[in-house]
C-alpha positions in Angstrom: -14.0 -1.1 3.1 -17.3 0.5 4.0 -17.6 4.1 2.5 -20.3 4.4 -0.1 -18.7 4.7 -3.5 -20.3 8.1 -4.3 -18.7 9.5 -1.1 -15.3 7.8 -1.5 -14.9 9.3 -5.0 -14.6 12.7 -3.5 -13.0 12.0 -0.2 -9.3 12.2 0.7 -7.7 9.3 2.6 -8.0 11.2 5.9 -11.7 11.9 5.3 -12.4 8.2 4.6 -10.6 7.2 7.7 -12.7 9.6 9.8 -15.9 8.3 8.2 -15.0 4.6 8.9 -14.0 5.3 12.5 -17.3 7.1 13.1 -19.4 4.4 11.5 -17.7 1.4 13.1 -17.4 3.1 16.5 -21.2 3.7 16.6 -21.8 0.0 15.7 -19.3 -1.1 18.4 -20.7 1.2 21.1 -24.1 -0.4 20.6 -22.5 -3.8 21.1 -20.8 -2.5 24.2 -17.2 -3.5 23.6 -14.8 -0.6 23.3 -11.1 0.1 23.7 -9.0 3.2 23.0 -7.3 3.6 19.7 -3.5 3.5 20.1 -3.2 0.9 22.8 -0.4 -1.5 22.1 -0.2 -4.9 23.7 -3.7 -6.2 23.9 -5.1 -3.2 22.0 -5.3 -1.8 18.5 -2.1 -0.2 17.3 -2.6 2.6 14.9 0.6 4.7 14.6 0.2 8.5 14.2 -3.4 8.4 15.4 -3.2 8.2 19.2 -4.0 11.9 19.6 -7.5 11.3 18.2 -8.6 8.3 20.3 -11.8 6.7 19.0 -13.8 3.9 20.7 -13.6 0.6 18.7 -14.2 -3.1 19.2 -11.9 -4.9 21.5 -9.6 -7.4 19.8 -9.0 -10.8 21.3 -6.3 -10.7 23.9 -6.3 -14.3 25.2 -2.9 -15.9 25.2 -2.1 -19.6 24.7 0.7 -21.8 25.8 3.7 -20.2 24.1 5.3 -23.6 23.4 2.5 -24.2 20.9 3.1 -21.0 18.9 5.9 -20.5 16.4 6.9 -17.1 14.9 6.6 -16.6 11.2 7.0 -13.9 8.5 10.4 -12.7 9.6 11.7 -9.6 7.7 14.6 -7.3 8.2 15.0 -3.6 7.7 18.0 -1.3 8.1 17.9 1.5 10.6 19.1 5.0 9.7 22.7 3.7 9.9 22.9 0.3 8.1 26.4 -0.2 9.5 25.2 -0.4 13.1 21.4 -0.7 13.1 19.0 -3.4 12.1 15.3 -4.1 12.9 14.1 -7.7 13.0 10.3 -8.0 12.6 8.1 -11.1 12.7 4.5 -12.2 13.4 2.7 -14.6 15.7 -0.8 -16.0 15.0 -2.1 -15.4 18.5 -1.2 -13.2 21.5 2.0 -14.4 23.3 3.8 -13.3 26.4 7.2 -11.6 26.6 8.4 -11.7 23.0 12.2 -11.3 22.5 15.1 -11.8 20.2 18.4 -13.5 20.8 21.5 -12.4 18.9 25.1 -13.5 18.8 28.2 -14.0 16.6 27.6 -17.8 16.5 24.5 -20.1 16.4 25.7 -21.7 19.6 26.2 -18.4 21.4 22.9 -16.5 21.6 23.2 -15.2 25.1 22.3 -11.7 24.3 18.5 -11.4 24.8 16.5 -8.3 23.9 12.8 -7.6 24.6 10.6 -7.0 21.6 7.6 -4.7 20.9 4.2 -6.1 20.0 2.0 -4.0 17.6 -1.5 -5.4 17.6 -3.7 -4.6 14.6 -7.5 -5.1 14.8 -9.8 -5.2 11.8 -13.5 -5.4 12.4 -16.0 -7.3 10.2 -17.3 -5.0 7.5 -13.9 -3.3 6.9 -13.2 -5.5 3.9 -14.2 -9.1 3.2 -13.2 -11.0 6.4 -14.8 -11.4 9.8 -13.3 -9.6 12.9 -9.6 -10.5 13.2 -6.5 -9.4 15.1 -2.9 -9.5 13.8 0.1 -9.5 16.1 3.4 -8.1 14.7 6.6 -8.0 16.7 9.7 -5.8 16.3 13.1 -5.7 17.8 15.4 -2.8 17.0 19.1 -3.6 17.3 21.7 -0.9 17.7 25.4 -0.6 18.4 26.2 -3.4 15.9 29.6 -3.8 14.3 29.9 -2.8 10.6 30.3 -5.5 8.0 29.6 -8.3 10.5 27.3 -11.3 10.2 25.1 -12.0 13.2 22.9 -15.0 14.1 19.5 -14.4 15.6 16.4 -16.2 16.8 13.0 -14.8 17.7 10.8 -16.2 20.4 8.5 -15.6 23.4 7.7 -17.2 26.7 7.5 -20.9 26.0 9.4 -20.7 22.7 13.2 -20.1 23.1 15.1 -20.2 19.8 18.3 -21.0 21.8 16.9 -24.5 22.6 18.7 -27.2 20.7 15.5 -28.5 19.0 14.8 -25.0 17.6 18.1 -24.4 16.0 16.4 -24.7 12.6 14.5 -21.5 13.3 17.6 -19.3 13.5 18.4 -16.6 10.9 21.4 -14.4 10.0 22.0 -10.9 8.7 25.0 -8.8 7.8 25.5 -5.2 8.5 26.7 -2.7 5.9 30.5 -2.2 5.7 32.3 0.7 7.3 34.0 1.6 4.0 33.5 1.4 0.2 33.3 -2.2 -1.0 31.7 -4.0 -3.9 28.1 -5.2 -3.3 24.9 -6.2 -5.0 21.3 -5.1 -4.4 18.0 -6.1 -6.1 14.8 -4.2 -6.7 11.2 -4.6 -8.0 7.7 -3.3 -7.4 4.2 -4.7 -7.4 4.7 -8.2 -6.0 1.6 -9.4 -4.1 1.1 -13.1 -3.4 1.5 -15.5 -6.3 3.5 -18.2 -7.9 5.4 -15.6 -9.9 6.2 -13.6 -6.7 7.5 -16.7 -5.1 9.6 -17.5 -8.1 11.1 -14.0 -8.2 12.0 -14.3 -4.5 13.9 -17.6 -5.2 15.9 -15.9 -7.9 16.6 -12.9 -5.8 17.9 -15.0 -3.0 20.3 -16.5 -5.5 21.8 -13.1 -6.3 23.1 -12.8 -2.7 22.0 -9.1 -2.4 23.0 -6.9 0.5 19.5 -5.5 0.5 16.3 -5.4 -1.6 14.2 -2.5 -2.6 10.4 -2.9 -3.0 9.1 0.0 -4.9 5.5 0.0 -3.7 2.3 -2.0 -4.0 3.6 -4.6 -1.6 1.0 -7.2 -0.7 -2.3 -6.1 -2.4 -4.5 -6.5 0.6 -6.5 -3.7 -1.2 -6.7 -5.2 -4.7 -8.4 -2.1 -6.3 -5.7 0.4 -5.4 -7.7 3.6 -6.1 -7.3 5.0 -2.6 -11.1 4.5 -2.0 -12.4 2.7 1.1 -15.5 1.6 -0.9 -13.3 -1.0 -2.5 -14.9 -4.3 -1.3 -12.0 -6.7 -1.9 -9.9 -5.5 1.0 -8.6 -8.2 3.2 -5.7 -7.4 5.6 -4.9 -11.1 6.1 -3.3 -11.0 2.7 -0.4 -9.2 4.4 0.3 -12.4 6.4 0.4 -14.5 3.3 2.8 -12.0 1.8 5.1 -11.9 4.7 5.2 -15.7 4.9 6.0 -15.8 1.1 8.7 -13.2 1.5 10.4 -14.7 4.5 12.8 -16.9 2.5 14.6 -13.8 1.4 13.6 -11.1 4.0 14.8 -13.1 7.0 18.4 -12.5 5.9 18.2 -9.6 3.4 16.9 -6.2 4.5 13.6 -5.7 2.7 13.3 -1.9 2.2 9.8 -0.9 1.1 8.3 2.2 -0.4 4.6 2.8 -0.5 2.3 2.7 -3.5 -1.4 3.3 -4.2 -2.4 -0.3 -3.2 -0.7 0.4 0.2 -3.2 3.1 1.3 -5.8 1.5 3.7 -8.2 4.1 5.2 -9.3 2.1 8.2 -6.1 2.2 10.2 -4.9 5.8 10.1 -5.7 9.2 8.4 -2.7 8.8 6.0 -3.7 5.2 5.1 -0.4 3.7 6.3 -1.3 2.6 9.8 -1.3 -1.0 8.8 2.1 -0.8 7.2 3.5 0.9 10.3 2.3 -2.0 12.3 4.1 -4.4 10.0 7.3 -2.6 9.1 9.9 -0.5 11.0 11.8 1.7 8.5 14.6 4.2 9.0 13.2 7.1 11.1 14.9 10.0 9.3 12.3 11.2 6.9 10.7 14.7 6.8 7.3 13.8 8.4 6.8 10.5 10.2 3.1 11.3 10.9 2.1 11.7 7.3 4.9 10.0 5.3 6.3 7.0 7.2 7.6 5.5 3.9 10.0 8.4 3.1 13.6 7.8 4.3 17.2 7.4 3.2 20.1 5.2 4.1 23.7 4.8 2.9 25.3 1.4 2.0 29.0 1.7 1.1 29.4 4.4 -1.5 25.7 4.5 -2.5 22.9 6.6 -1.0 19.4 5.2 -1.3 16.3 7.5 -1.0 12.7 6.3 -0.7 9.9 8.7 -1.7 6.1 8.6 -1.5 4.6 9.5 -4.8 1.0 9.3 -3.4 1.8 12.8 -2.1 2.2 14.1 -5.7 0.0 11.8 -7.8 -2.6 13.3 -10.1 -3.7 9.9 -11.2 -4.7 8.6 -7.8 -5.1 11.7 -5.6 -6.3 10.2 -2.3 -3.2 11.5 -0.5 -2.3 14.3 -3.0 -0.6 17.2 -1.2 -0.5 15.3 2.2 3.0 16.6 3.0 2.3 20.2 2.1 5.5 20.3 0.2 7.7 19.2 3.0 8.7 15.9 1.2 10.1 17.7 -1.9 11.9 20.2 0.3 13.4 17.3 2.4 14.3 15.4 -0.8 16.3 18.3 -2.2 18.1 18.6 1.1 19.0 15.0 1.0 20.3 15.2 -2.5 22.4 18.3 -1.7 23.8 16.6 1.4 24.7 13.3 -0.3 26.3 15.1 -3.3 28.6 17.0 -0.8 29.8 13.8 1.0 33.2 12.5 -0.2 32.3 8.9 0.8 29.2 8.8 -1.5 29.5 8.3 -5.3 26.0 7.2 -6.3 22.5 8.3 -5.5 19.7 5.8 -6.2 16.0 6.9 -5.8 13.1 4.5 -5.7 9.4 5.0 -5.4 6.2 3.7 -6.9 4.6 5.9 -9.7 6.6 6.2 -12.9 8.3 9.3 -14.1 8.7 7.8 -17.5 6.8 4.7 -18.8 4.7 3.7 -21.8 2.4 1.1 -20.2 -1.2 1.2 -21.5 -2.3 1.0 -17.8 -0.8 3.9 -15.9 2.0 5.2 -18.1 3.7 8.3 -16.6 2.8 10.4 -13.6 2.8 14.1 -14.2 3.1 15.0 -10.5 6.5 13.2 -10.4 7.7 14.9 -13.5 6.7 18.3 -12.1 7.9 17.9 -8.6 11.0 15.6 -8.7 12.4 15.2 -12.2 14.0 18.7 -12.1 15.7 17.7 -8.9 16.9 14.4 -10.4 18.5 16.4 -13.1 19.9 19.2 -10.9 21.7 16.8 -8.6 22.5 14.2 -11.4 20.7 11.3 -9.7 22.4 8.1 -11.0 19.4 5.7 -11.2 15.6 6.0 -10.6 13.7 2.8 -10.0 9.8 2.7 -10.2 7.0 0.1 -10.1 3.3 0.8 -10.7 3.3 -0.5 -14.3 3.5 -4.3 -14.4 6.3 -4.8 -16.9 10.0 -4.0 -17.4 10.8 -0.8 -19.2 14.1 1.1 -19.4 14.6 4.5 -20.9 17.4 6.2 -22.7 19.3 8.9 -20.9 16.7 11.7 -20.3 17.2 15.4 -19.7 14.7 18.2 -20.2 12.0 15.7 -20.9 13.7 14.3 -24.0 16.4 11.9 -25.0 19.8 13.4 -24.1 21.6 10.3 -25.3 20.5 6.9 -26.7 21.5 4.1 -24.4 21.4 0.7 -26.3 21.7 -2.5 -24.3 25.2 -2.9 -22.9 26.2 0.8 -23.1 27.2 3.3 -20.4 25.5 6.4 -19.1 27.4 9.3 -17.5 24.9 11.2 -15.3 27.2 14.0 -14.4 27.2 15.3 -18.0 24.3 13.5 -19.7 21.1 12.9 -17.8 19.1 10.3 -15.9 18.1 6.7 -16.6 14.7 5.5 -15.4 13.8 1.8 -14.9 10.3 0.5 -14.4 10.6 -2.9 -12.6 7.0 -3.5 -11.8 6.6 -7.2 -12.9 7.4 -8.8 -9.6 4.3 -11.0 -9.4 0.9 -9.4 -10.2 -0.9 -9.8 -13.5 0.9 -8.1 -16.4 -0.1 -5.0 -18.3 0.7 -4.2 -21.9 2.7 -1.9 -24.3 1.5 -0.2 -27.4 4.9 -1.0 -29.0 6.5 -4.4 -29.4 8.8 -6.0 -26.8 12.4 -5.1 -27.3 15.0 -6.7 -25.0 18.4 -8.4 -24.9 18.6 -11.0 -27.7 15.2 -9.9 -29.1 15.6 -6.3 -30.0 12.9 -4.6 -32.0 13.6 -0.9 -31.8 11.1 1.7 -32.9 11.5 5.4 -33.4 8.6 6.5 -31.3 6.0 5.1 -28.9 2.5 6.4 -28.3 1.7 6.9 -24.6 0.2 9.4 -22.2 0.9 11.2 -19.0 -1.4 11.8 -16.0 -1.8 15.5 -15.2 -4.0 17.6 -13.0 -6.3 18.0 -16.0 -6.5 14.3 -16.8 -4.6 12.1 -19.3 -2.6 13.9 -21.9 -1.4 11.9 -24.9 2.3 12.0 -25.9 4.6 10.4 -28.4 8.0 9.5 -26.9 11.4 8.5 -28.2 13.0 7.4 -24.9 11.5 3.9 -24.5 14.6 1.8 -25.1 13.9 -1.6 -23.5 10.5 -3.3 -23.1 9.8 -6.7 -21.7 6.3 -7.9 -20.9 6.9 -10.8 -18.4 7.9 -11.3 -14.8 11.3 -9.9 -13.8 13.4 -7.9 -11.3 16.4 -5.6 -11.2 19.9 -6.5 -10.1 22.5 -3.8 -9.5 26.2 -4.5 -8.9 28.0 -1.6 -7.3 31.7 -1.4 -8.1 33.7 1.3 -6.2 36.9 2.7 -7.6 39.9 4.7 -6.4 39.5 8.5 -6.4 39.5 9.9 -9.9 38.7 6.5 -11.5 35.3 5.4 -12.7 33.0 3.9 -10.1 30.2 1.9 -11.7 26.6 0.7 -11.2 26.2 -2.4 -13.4 22.4 -2.7 -13.9 20.7 -5.9 -15.2 17.1 -6.8 -15.8 16.6 -10.5 -14.9 13.6 -12.5 -16.1 11.8 -15.0 -13.9 13.4 -17.6 -16.2 16.8 -16.4 -15.0 17.7 -15.0 -18.4 19.1 -11.5 -18.7 16.8 -9.1 -20.6 18.8 -5.9 -20.2 22.1 -4.6 -19.0 23.7 -1.2 -18.9 26.3 0.7 -16.8 26.1 4.0 -15.0 29.6 5.5 -14.4 30.8 8.3 -12.2 34.3 9.6 -11.2 34.9 8.3 -7.7 35.5 11.0 -5.0 
């Protein structure tokens, strides 16, 4: 992406961003075409960076006949309150006029029309592998919806009205979260990218009929190296458009809730590396620091609280954004845990993020920064399930407390986090090339248990070898996670029934997390 490798090795993400802006601004000034960073329609949208405007090349702003342009790449996201808020996002290949969304209770009644926001993202030649190009992302935030209700919607612009009879096939649906506790299913994985296997996993996920999906970082792989260095020459932001088109079959009807990983840091767009993602996604705006950590947020669906964290902030392995929050993320996280544990309508807390707390992959294994900063909080507030990606395989631990096995958890058994400890699942085999284990695979129907596994942990002093006893299930092929949430009357056992599902549709793991309902 344009920073000499010898410089990128010792630069933070913010320093690489400043270098790139200075370099490409000088080149642009010579050519004589400049606009101000932060302009929206017809400009270059870079969230969080408008206060430090920098000249840059003007993107193309010509519009074409809207009747010739169809939206694509639709994807949903909950707002801070999933019962009443939903954001619908999409893309157009060229600039259009007056984008909007239509919404209603029936496909033949889309009379409610709401204006949408365009976020234009410009990438000059030299920042990656492509020529100059501009991407147009559109967002419509819907509020005051009714809980537990299914809505029909269509997205369009001047010249393309989804309410027209011949465009009825472009309509989508979504359902808001219920007002009260009720059974539901959600799915999760990390590290998808664009591939046949990613597409196959999406098809299986749609068949689970999930209420929402969690993507635990490393989303599209526009930056294939993922080292947080803008010297990486394979960067191509157009890969995001392929990813959004691939994902649309699910994400147009299922909220696709993302967390950010190391491959999601792209230095050109903003000092934190997330400017491109902010152009493409609208996530709940309730985190501790929107400027530095846009991928940190929480939401509640039924009796379950979900928290998304950004481990780039605490990663010793890939330190481009290490310490970016100045400790505010961990402080906020503990506040969320304390708040959710005090609420009588919440039974379960599920935390998802990219880097693994506990994994035995030969590629990345475990992240010491996560163990240092967050594992004590998982245990203090008895988090019910932790979902990670980063390592491209499926691995599930026993119940862990104090960095050791508190209780063995064979396939089909039940964990009780209030008294025992925390279970960690790595679900990073969503589509990218697979990694490896040092121990043999051991999964449902093919169990091959071992007493200990050789692995390592990434620390501030480098890799430290460790031999662990907590690796219970290992599966080295494409897969995802399904979680069935079963509420219960007060004083009875509410349950998370967790299953690992292979790309073949076979179940490779299942276990239950149980907690007395409030």
